BALOBA-1460 file (C-alpha; in Angstrom, 3 decimals):
// residues 250
<rec num="1" residu="m" x="-38.413" y="-16.528" z="-2.109"/>
<rec num="2" residu="d" x="-34.734" y="-16.832" z="-1.228"/>
<rec num="3" residu="k" x="-34.367" y="-15.322" z="2.249"/>
<rec num="4" residu="r" x="-30.607" y="-15.807" z="2.530"/>
<rec num="5" residu="q" x="-28.799" y="-12.590" z="3.408"/>
<rec num="6" residu="i" x="-25.695" y="-11.107" z="1.876"/>
<rec num="7" residu="a" x="-22.845" y="-11.663" z="4.321"/>
<rec num="8" residu="s" x="-20.092" y="-10.128" z="2.208"/>
<rec num="9" residu="w" x="-19.421" y="-8.387" z="-1.059"/>
<rec num="10" residu="i" x="-16.541" y="-9.742" z="-3.114"/>
<rec num="11" residu="v" x="-14.736" y="-7.944" z="-5.935"/>
<rec num="12" residu="p" x="-12.237" y="-9.872" z="-8.089"/>
<rec num="13" residu="l" x="-8.796" y="-8.284" z="-8.265"/>
<rec num="14" residu="v" x="-6.932" y="-7.848" z="-11.541"/>
<rec num="15" residu="g" x="-3.172" y="-8.246" z="-11.529"/>
<rec num="16" residu="h" x="-0.320" y="-10.697" z="-11.755"/>
<rec num="17" residu="q" x="-0.435" y="-13.808" z="-9.588"/>
<rec num="18" residu="f" x="2.842" y="-12.777" z="-7.937"/>
<rec num="19" residu="d" x="1.309" y="-9.504" z="-6.780"/>
<rec num="20" residu="l" x="-1.888" y="-11.155" z="-5.527"/>
<rec num="21" residu="e" x="-0.760" y="-14.213" z="-3.625"/>
<rec num="22" residu="d" x="0.802" y="-12.459" z="-0.614"/>
<rec num="23" residu="l" x="-2.243" y="-10.277" z="0.074"/>
<rec num="24" residu="p" x="-4.210" y="-12.862" z="2.126"/>
<rec num="25" residu="l" x="-1.229" y="-13.152" z="4.474"/>
<rec num="26" residu="w" x="-0.464" y="-9.445" z="4.679"/>
<rec num="27" residu="l" x="-4.117" y="-8.609" z="5.418"/>
<rec num="28" residu="a" x="-4.697" y="-11.495" z="7.829"/>
<rec num="29" residu="g" x="-6.992" y="-10.491" z="10.677"/>
<rec num="30" residu="q" x="-8.470" y="-7.470" z="8.881"/>
<rec num="31" residu="n" x="-12.228" y="-7.197" z="8.360"/>
<rec num="32" residu="v" x="-11.665" y="-6.122" z="4.770"/>
<rec num="33" residu="h" x="-9.233" y="-8.644" z="3.341"/>
<rec num="34" residu="v" x="-8.218" y="-10.630" z="0.272"/>
<rec num="35" residu="a" x="-9.026" y="-14.306" z="-0.240"/>
<rec num="36" residu="p" x="-8.481" y="-16.874" z="-3.019"/>
<rec num="37" residu="r" x="-11.609" y="-17.871" z="-4.937"/>
<rec num="38" residu="d" x="-12.060" y="-19.841" z="-8.168"/>
<rec num="39" residu="d" x="-8.475" y="-19.503" z="-9.428"/>
<rec num="40" residu="t" x="-8.326" y="-15.795" z="-8.658"/>
<rec num="41" residu="f" x="-8.192" y="-13.490" z="-5.651"/>
<rec num="42" residu="v" x="-11.044" y="-11.326" z="-4.414"/>
<rec num="43" residu="l" x="-11.403" y="-8.342" z="-2.124"/>
<rec num="44" residu="v" x="-13.819" y="-9.349" z="0.645"/>
<rec num="45" residu="i" x="-15.952" y="-6.616" z="2.215"/>
<rec num="46" residu="p" x="-18.345" y="-7.684" z="5.004"/>
<rec num="47" residu="s" x="-21.865" y="-6.356" z="4.559"/>
<rec num="48" residu="a" x="-21.711" y="-5.254" z="8.198"/>
<rec num="49" residu="i" x="-19.264" y="-2.564" z="7.042"/>
<rec num="50" residu="v" x="-20.791" y="-1.379" z="3.778"/>
<rec num="51" residu="g" x="-24.412" y="-2.570" z="3.947"/>
<rec num="52" residu="d" x="-26.451" y="-4.968" z="1.831"/>
<rec num="53" residu="n" x="-27.073" y="-2.517" z="-1.030"/>
<rec num="54" residu="y" x="-24.586" y="-2.856" z="-3.877"/>
<rec num="55" residu="e" x="-24.498" y="0.858" z="-4.790"/>
<rec num="56" residu="p" x="-21.770" y="2.043" z="-2.355"/>
<rec num="57" residu="v" x="-19.674" y="-1.112" z="-2.693"/>
<rec num="58" residu="r" x="-17.643" y="-0.138" z="-5.759"/>
<rec num="59" residu="a" x="-16.547" y="3.232" z="-4.384"/>
<rec num="60" residu="f" x="-15.669" y="1.650" z="-1.031"/>
<rec num="61" residu="a" x="-13.665" y="-1.079" z="-2.780"/>
<rec num="62" residu="e" x="-11.735" y="1.518" z="-4.793"/>
<rec num="63" residu="d" x="-10.802" y="3.381" z="-1.598"/>
<rec num="64" residu="q" x="-9.643" y="0.149" z="0.037"/>
<rec num="65" residu="l" x="-7.621" y="-0.870" z="-3.009"/>
<rec num="66" residu="e" x="-5.738" y="2.422" z="-2.954"/>
<rec num="67" residu="m" x="-4.490" y="1.572" z="0.524"/>
<rec num="68" residu="i" x="-3.793" y="-2.052" z="-0.401"/>
<rec num="69" residu="n" x="-1.679" y="-0.928" z="-3.357"/>
<rec num="70" residu="g" x="0.269" y="1.296" z="-0.979"/>
<rec num="71" residu="i" x="0.781" y="-1.613" z="1.402"/>
<rec num="72" residu="g" x="1.987" y="-3.813" z="-1.441"/>
<rec num="73" residu="c" x="4.487" y="-1.246" z="-2.680"/>
<rec num="74" residu="l" x="5.899" y="-0.861" z="0.832"/>
<rec num="75" residu="l" x="6.116" y="-4.551" z="1.696"/>
<rec num="76" residu="s" x="7.523" y="-5.746" z="-1.639"/>
<rec num="77" residu="s" x="9.796" y="-3.829" z="-3.986"/>
<rec num="78" residu="a" x="8.522" y="-5.997" z="-6.877"/>
<rec num="79" residu="f" x="4.825" y="-5.313" z="-6.230"/>
<rec num="80" residu="r" x="2.840" y="-3.526" z="-8.892"/>
<rec num="81" residu="p" x="-0.529" y="-1.894" z="-8.228"/>
<rec num="82" residu="l" x="-3.684" y="-3.920" z="-8.821"/>
<rec num="83" residu="s" x="-7.079" y="-2.946" z="-10.171"/>
<rec num="84" residu="l" x="-10.674" y="-4.074" z="-9.655"/>
<rec num="85" residu="a" x="-12.556" y="-6.307" z="-12.079"/>
<rec num="86" residu="d" x="-15.760" y="-5.027" z="-13.658"/>
<rec num="87" residu="q" x="-17.917" y="-7.394" z="-11.607"/>
<rec num="88" residu="l" x="-18.793" y="-7.578" z="-7.943"/>
<rec num="89" residu="f" x="-20.807" y="-10.228" z="-6.128"/>
<rec num="90" residu="g" x="-22.909" y="-10.456" z="-2.984"/>
<rec num="91" residu="v" x="-22.386" y="-13.801" z="-1.231"/>
<rec num="92" residu="d" x="-23.997" y="-15.522" z="1.741"/>
<rec num="93" residu="s" x="-22.156" y="-16.875" z="4.761"/>
<rec num="94" residu="a" x="-21.327" y="-20.082" z="2.856"/>
<rec num="95" residu="g" x="-19.872" y="-18.163" z="-0.069"/>
<rec num="96" residu="a" x="-22.738" y="-18.814" z="-2.466"/>
<rec num="97" residu="i" x="-23.469" y="-15.943" z="-4.864"/>
<rec num="98" residu="l" x="-26.757" y="-14.166" z="-4.222"/>
<rec num="99" residu="h" x="-26.235" y="-10.979" z="-6.226"/>
<rec num="100" residu="t" x="-24.135" y="-10.055" z="-9.269"/>
<rec num="101" residu="v" x="-23.315" y="-6.533" z="-10.437"/>
<rec num="102" residu="v" x="-21.484" y="-5.853" z="-13.707"/>
<rec num="103" residu="a" x="-19.941" y="-2.431" z="-14.354"/>
<rec num="104" residu="v" x="-20.360" y="-0.961" z="-17.862"/>
<rec num="105" residu="n" x="-17.369" y="-0.184" z="-19.432"/>
<rec num="106" residu="s" x="0.759" y="-7.324" z="-23.693"/>
<rec num="107" residu="a" x="1.916" y="-10.447" z="-22.318"/>
<rec num="108" residu="e" x="4.974" y="-10.781" z="-20.064"/>
<rec num="109" residu="m" x="6.879" y="-13.254" z="-17.897"/>
<rec num="110" residu="r" x="7.802" y="-12.636" z="-14.259"/>
<rec num="111" residu="a" x="9.578" y="-14.733" z="-11.630"/>
<rec num="112" residu="k" x="9.555" y="-14.560" z="-7.841"/>
<rec num="113" residu="a" x="11.438" y="-16.534" z="-5.208"/>
<rec num="114" residu="g" x="9.458" y="-18.362" z="-2.578"/>
<rec num="115" residu="s" x="9.364" y="-17.415" z="1.095"/>
<rec num="116" residu="v" x="11.753" y="-19.390" z="3.290"/>
<rec num="117" residu="r" x="10.451" y="-20.169" z="6.785"/>
<rec num="118" residu="a" x="12.931" y="-20.798" z="9.585"/>
<rec num="119" residu="v" x="12.843" y="-23.869" z="11.804"/>
<rec num="120" residu="v" x="13.878" y="-23.307" z="15.438"/>
<rec num="121" residu="g" x="13.943" y="-26.198" z="17.888"/>
<rec num="122" residu="g" x="12.170" y="-28.407" z="15.382"/>
<rec num="123" residu="k" x="9.274" y="-25.954" z="15.021"/>
<rec num="124" residu="v" x="8.475" y="-24.015" z="11.881"/>
<rec num="125" residu="q" x="8.412" y="-20.311" z="12.715"/>
<rec num="126" residu="p" x="5.455" y="-18.068" z="11.766"/>
<rec num="127" residu="d" x="5.426" y="-16.730" z="8.238"/>
<rec num="128" residu="p" x="6.819" y="-13.151" z="8.418"/>
<rec num="129" residu="r" x="4.161" y="-12.056" z="5.899"/>
<rec num="130" residu="e" x="1.358" y="-12.931" z="8.317"/>
<rec num="131" residu="a" x="-0.579" y="-9.742" z="9.192"/>
<rec num="132" residu="a" x="2.308" y="-7.568" z="7.935"/>
<rec num="133" residu="a" x="-0.238" y="-4.981" z="6.808"/>
<rec num="134" residu="s" x="-1.840" y="-4.571" z="10.249"/>
<rec num="135" residu="p" x="0.400" y="-1.752" z="11.607"/>
<rec num="136" residu="l" x="0.155" y="0.070" z="8.265"/>
<rec num="137" residu="i" x="-3.647" y="-0.063" z="8.264"/>
<rec num="138" residu="r" x="-3.731" y="0.950" z="11.917"/>
<rec num="139" residu="a" x="-1.471" y="3.921" z="11.162"/>
<rec num="140" residu="a" x="-3.824" y="5.007" z="8.369"/>
<rec num="141" residu="s" x="-6.752" y="4.861" z="10.794"/>
<rec num="142" residu="l" x="-4.912" y="6.997" z="13.365"/>
<rec num="143" residu="s" x="-3.367" y="9.674" z="11.174"/>
<rec num="144" residu="p" x="-4.658" y="11.579" z="8.118"/>
<rec num="145" residu="r" x="-1.060" y="12.030" z="7.003"/>
<rec num="146" residu="a" x="-0.410" y="8.287" z="7.255"/>
<rec num="147" residu="h" x="-3.607" y="7.564" z="5.333"/>
<rec num="148" residu="d" x="-2.609" y="9.945" z="2.546"/>
<rec num="149" residu="a" x="0.933" y="8.557" z="2.427"/>
<rec num="150" residu="l" x="-0.355" y="5.009" z="2.064"/>
<rec num="151" residu="i" x="-2.499" y="6.042" z="-0.900"/>
<rec num="152" residu="i" x="0.224" y="8.079" z="-2.615"/>
<rec num="153" residu="v" x="2.933" y="5.455" z="-2.236"/>
<rec num="154" residu="g" x="0.781" y="2.892" z="-4.057"/>
<rec num="155" residu="r" x="0.559" y="4.888" z="-7.281"/>
<rec num="156" residu="p" x="2.042" y="3.097" z="-10.314"/>
<rec num="157" residu="s" x="4.863" y="5.565" z="-11.012"/>
<rec num="158" residu="l" x="5.888" y="8.041" z="-8.351"/>
<rec num="159" residu="t" x="6.954" y="11.469" z="-9.607"/>
<rec num="160" residu="w" x="9.558" y="13.635" z="-7.864"/>
<rec num="161" residu="s" x="6.736" y="15.848" z="-6.601"/>
<rec num="162" residu="e" x="4.954" y="12.853" z="-5.081"/>
<rec num="163" residu="l" x="8.181" y="11.559" z="-3.546"/>
<rec num="164" residu="y" x="8.814" y="14.957" z="-1.976"/>
<rec num="165" residu="l" x="5.244" y="15.103" z="-0.676"/>
<rec num="166" residu="l" x="5.749" y="11.724" z="0.995"/>
<rec num="167" residu="f" x="9.015" y="12.958" z="2.514"/>
<rec num="168" residu="e" x="7.257" y="16.072" z="3.843"/>
<rec num="169" residu="l" x="4.380" y="14.044" z="5.333"/>
<rec num="170" residu="v" x="6.908" y="12.139" z="7.426"/>
<rec num="171" residu="q" x="8.890" y="15.284" z="8.206"/>
<rec num="172" residu="a" x="5.774" y="17.178" z="9.299"/>
<rec num="173" residu="d" x="4.993" y="14.441" z="11.798"/>
<rec num="174" residu="v" x="8.384" y="13.548" z="13.283"/>
<rec num="175" residu="g" x="10.848" y="16.156" z="11.981"/>
<rec num="176" residu="g" x="14.505" y="15.266" z="12.581"/>
<rec num="177" residu="q" x="13.458" y="12.185" z="14.520"/>
<rec num="178" residu="m" x="13.442" y="10.346" z="11.174"/>
<rec num="179" residu="v" x="17.256" y="10.584" z="11.225"/>
<rec num="180" residu="d" x="17.610" y="9.872" z="14.952"/>
<rec num="181" residu="l" x="15.557" y="6.667" z="14.590"/>
<rec num="182" residu="g" x="17.647" y="5.477" z="11.659"/>
<rec num="183" residu="w" x="14.876" y="5.593" z="9.063"/>
<rec num="184" residu="i" x="17.040" y="7.710" z="6.739"/>
<rec num="185" residu="s" x="20.571" y="9.075" z="6.951"/>
<rec num="186" residu="r" x="21.108" y="12.822" z="7.047"/>
<rec num="187" residu="s" x="23.277" y="12.658" z="3.921"/>
<rec num="188" residu="d" x="20.587" y="10.756" z="1.985"/>
<rec num="189" residu="a" x="17.891" y="13.171" z="3.165"/>
<rec num="190" residu="n" x="19.975" y="16.162" z="2.109"/>
<rec num="191" residu="l" x="20.824" y="14.739" z="-1.311"/>
<rec num="192" residu="f" x="17.208" y="13.757" z="-1.909"/>
<rec num="193" residu="t" x="15.854" y="17.211" z="-1.091"/>
<rec num="194" residu="h" x="18.678" y="18.938" z="-2.994"/>
<rec num="195" residu="t" x="17.943" y="16.853" z="-6.103"/>
<rec num="196" residu="a" x="14.159" y="17.193" z="-5.812"/>
<rec num="197" residu="n" x="14.418" y="20.993" z="-5.617"/>
<rec num="198" residu="s" x="16.853" y="21.427" z="-8.508"/>
<rec num="199" residu="y" x="15.348" y="22.595" z="-11.796"/>
<rec num="200" residu="s" x="18.664" y="22.247" z="-13.632"/>
<rec num="201" residu="t" x="18.817" y="18.593" z="-12.580"/>
<rec num="202" residu="l" x="15.229" y="17.469" z="-13.126"/>
<rec num="203" residu="r" x="13.932" y="19.987" z="-15.671"/>
<rec num="204" residu="s" x="10.351" y="19.042" z="-16.637"/>
<rec num="205" residu="d" x="10.298" y="16.189" z="-14.109"/>
<rec num="206" residu="g" x="11.002" y="18.512" z="-11.190"/>
<rec num="207" residu="r" x="9.040" y="20.484" z="-8.641"/>
<rec num="208" residu="h" x="10.243" y="24.007" z="-9.488"/>
<rec num="209" residu="g" x="10.803" y="26.258" z="-12.482"/>
<rec num="210" residu="k" x="13.989" y="27.772" z="-11.105"/>
<rec num="211" residu="d" x="16.977" y="26.573" z="-9.152"/>
<rec num="212" residu="r" x="17.176" y="26.875" z="-5.396"/>
<rec num="213" residu="g" x="20.929" y="27.079" z="-5.018"/>
<rec num="214" residu="d" x="23.455" y="25.229" z="-7.155"/>
<rec num="215" residu="p" x="22.437" y="21.826" z="-8.569"/>
<rec num="216" residu="p" x="23.912" y="18.775" z="-6.817"/>
<rec num="217" residu="t" x="27.221" y="17.541" z="-8.217"/>
<rec num="218" residu="h" x="26.007" y="13.929" z="-8.125"/>
<rec num="219" residu="p" x="22.182" y="13.996" z="-8.185"/>
<rec num="220" residu="m" x="20.173" y="11.160" z="-6.700"/>
<rec num="221" residu="q" x="18.728" y="8.849" z="-9.350"/>
<rec num="222" residu="h" x="14.944" y="8.505" z="-9.464"/>
<rec num="223" residu="g" x="14.995" y="4.765" z="-8.741"/>
<rec num="224" residu="v" x="17.196" y="5.333" z="-5.699"/>
<rec num="225" residu="a" x="14.835" y="8.066" z="-4.494"/>
<rec num="226" residu="v" x="11.805" y="5.765" z="-4.842"/>
<rec num="227" residu="t" x="13.499" y="3.035" z="-2.798"/>
<rec num="228" residu="l" x="14.682" y="5.543" z="-0.195"/>
<rec num="229" residu="v" x="11.311" y="7.219" z="0.313"/>
<rec num="230" residu="r" x="9.357" y="3.963" z="0.330"/>
<rec num="231" residu="g" x="11.646" y="2.669" z="3.079"/>
<rec num="232" residu="l" x="11.203" y="5.893" z="5.026"/>
<rec num="233" residu="v" x="7.423" y="5.755" z="4.750"/>
<rec num="234" residu="l" x="7.343" y="2.080" z="5.746"/>
<rec num="235" residu="d" x="9.384" y="2.699" z="8.908"/>
<rec num="236" residu="w" x="7.224" y="5.699" z="9.798"/>
<rec num="237" residu="l" x="3.922" y="3.852" z="9.297"/>
<rec num="238" residu="r" x="5.141" y="0.942" z="11.404"/>
<rec num="239" residu="h" x="6.097" y="3.449" z="14.102"/>
<rec num="240" residu="v" x="2.722" y="5.194" z="14.031"/>
<rec num="241" residu="g" x="0.791" y="1.920" z="13.838"/>
<rec num="242" residu="a" x="2.681" y="0.023" z="16.538"/>
<rec num="243" residu="p" x="0.015" y="-1.328" z="18.968"/>
<rec num="244" residu="d" x="1.960" y="-0.367" z="22.090"/>
<rec num="245" residu="d" x="3.146" y="3.018" z="20.755"/>
<rec num="246" residu="p" x="1.415" y="5.992" z="22.445"/>
<rec num="247" residu="h" x="2.517" y="8.243" z="19.563"/>
<rec num="248" residu="k" x="-0.374" y="9.599" z="17.510"/>
<rec num="249" residu="a" x="0.445" y="11.513" z="14.359"/>
<rec num="250" residu="g" x="-1.557" y="14.623" z="13.470"/>
């Protein structure tokens, strides 16, 4: 009888190579991380976290991927959310497969520039992607609002209602400090909220069925709002998740 124990569960990730290849760097140092394996990338979940029974693994992996998609959308404007493959595997400490579980159930071209690393005094500087996700994951562990924001921001197409919810999660935690710290300008915040609350501007895409005041003369475009709110959320999560920051969001 094979007495080797399952050290980790691995779940292949489905997505474009460009969206997968930065994940090992971003998640460096995390217990749950992403690693290359057999020409693909897999989500690695230590059995010490989820146990050696396969049954809870899929649900746990789905929860983790929601946060990872949020991290990707915040750290790269070109990132698109990933999904899990139908299979998952239990592997031993050497990476050999001990257990396999199979769930029952248009082409395109993309281009991405490489990462340029600076050389100072003849020494190559650390890759800025290394462990970039750490403060975001730490923020999610400290604050329910940060956790929810990380999940929402990773959704494939953010609606105006979701963008406004993200804005309010930050606002509920730090209020006007978001402007004082330079995360968003007061004029951008005002135009965003004015646009988001205007039925005449957004119609069926909006949050309300009636106008709250006159519609903005020059409404904020949806793409601009997505970029604005993602940047706001990223700055806030880095603030909450800073290792030496005594601030704890509620």
